[in-house]
N, C-alpha and C positions, 0 to 999 in steps of 0.2 A: 504494500500500500504506500508507504513512505520510503523514499530513498535517502539515506543519510550520506553525508559527505564522505565518510570512510568507506562506503560501499561503492562509490563511483570510481571508475578507472580513469584517472587523469594522467596522461603521459607527461613525464618530467623532462623529456628531451634527451639529447645525447650528451654524454660526458666527453669533454674535449672539443666539442663542436660549437654549438650555440650556447653553451652553458647548461645549467641544470634547471631547465624550465623557467618558471616564474621566479625562482629563488636565486638564480645566478645573474651576473652582470651581462653575460652573453659575449658577443664579440666586442672588440675595442671600439667599434664605430658608435656604440650607444653610450659610451662613458660620458661624453660631453653633454648629451641631452639629459642623462640621469643626474649628473652633477648640477647642471643648470636648473633642472626641476627641483632638486633639493634646495638650492639657493632661493629659488622663487617661493618655495614653501616656507622657508625661514623668513623671508621678507614679508610674506603675507601674514605669518604668525605674529611677527613683531608689530605689524601694523594693527592687527586685531588687539594685541595686548596693550598697545598705546591707547587705542580707543576705550578699552575697558578701564585702563588706569585713569583716563579723563573722567569717565563716569563715576568711578570710585572717589576721585578727588573732588568732583563737583558735589556729590552727595555728602561727603565729609565736610566740605565748606558750608553747605546749606544747613546741615545739622549743627555745626559749630555756631553758625549765625543764630539759629533758633535757641541754642543752649546758652548763648552769651547773656541773654536776659537784660540787655541794655548796657552791659559793661563795655566801656569804650575800647579797652585793649582787646577784649575777646571779639568784639565786632570788627575791629581793624584786622585782626588775624584771620577772621573768616573771609573778609573781603579780599585780603591778600591771597588766600588759598584759592578763592574763586577766580581771581584775576590770573593767577599763575596757571590754573587748569585751562582757562580759555586761551591763554597765550600758547600753551603746549598744543592744544588742539589746532590752533591756527598754524603753528609751525609744521605739524604733521600734514595738514591739508596742503599747505604751500609747498612742502617738499615733494609730495606726490604730484602736484601740478607742474613743478619745475622739472621733475623727472619725466613726466609725460611730454612736456615741450621739448626737452632734449632728445627724447626718443623720436619725436617727429622730425627734428632737424637732422639727426644723425642717421636716420633711416632704419634703425632696428630698435626693438623694445628692450630698454635697459632692465626693466623688471622681469624680463624673460631671458636670463643669462644663457639658456640653451641656444637661443638663436644667435647670440653674440659668439659663443664658443664655436658653433658650427661655422660662423662667418670667418673666424680667424684660424680655423683648423688647418693643420699641416696637410698640404695637398701633394 
């Protein structure tokens, strides 16, 4: 009735040829694209983490503002935290925009290093 993954016959490929199926690197022609894919994934992950850090800092600043209860120093610290979080967000968005513009002018996607590695590959 049900077919489990262990019951399916999945060929792993040949040893010494194309690698060991989905687990090996395969031929050396794919190293640049896999390396570039890893770098792209890292850049995407760091961008998401920066966005989450902005949200965390914004919420912390808002809660600090509420908790200050009219205290001038607490209110200034909360305002400074909110200001710094917005500056960080603006820097992240500006960096992505600049990278996008550079990609357009240079003719390849900087955020996709696989394309760059393939362009400068030894031929």
